[in-house]
C-alpha positions, 0 to 999 in steps of 0.5 A, a space after each residue: 849930864 844926867 838923864 831922866 826917862 819918862 815912860 808913857 802908857 795908855 791906862 789899862 782900861 783904854 783900848 790900844 788899837 796899835 797894840 792890838 794890830 801888833 798882837 794880831 800880826 804876830 801869828 803870821 810871823 809864827 809867834 803864837 805865845 803872846 797874849 797881849 801887846 801894849 804900845 807906849 812912848 819913851 821920853 828922855 829928858 837931859 838935865 844940865 846938872 843933877 837930875 830933878 825928878 820932881 821937875 821931870 814929874 811936873 813936865 810929864 804931868 803937864 806936857 808929856 802925858 794926858 792924865 785922862 787916858 795915860 799913866 807915866 813912870 819916871 826913872 833915872 837913866 843909869 846908862 848915861 853914867 856908864 857911858 853907853 
């Protein structure tokens, strides 16, 4: 089994109200040294055989991310090989 991780984030120029809400709440917890928070999604895709990064990129581009307002990155999940 092999796992590919897709991280989806709003583009930097897109307002992130969830991230702003978290950033605004941090001072109430006594945390004052955080200047910005952005919220995203992590998607894990498990392949039956070898990981197919091109297929994962196609899935992310067509289904998982909205290319107008979101960027995504793809990487192999090394923890699967370690048994974690």
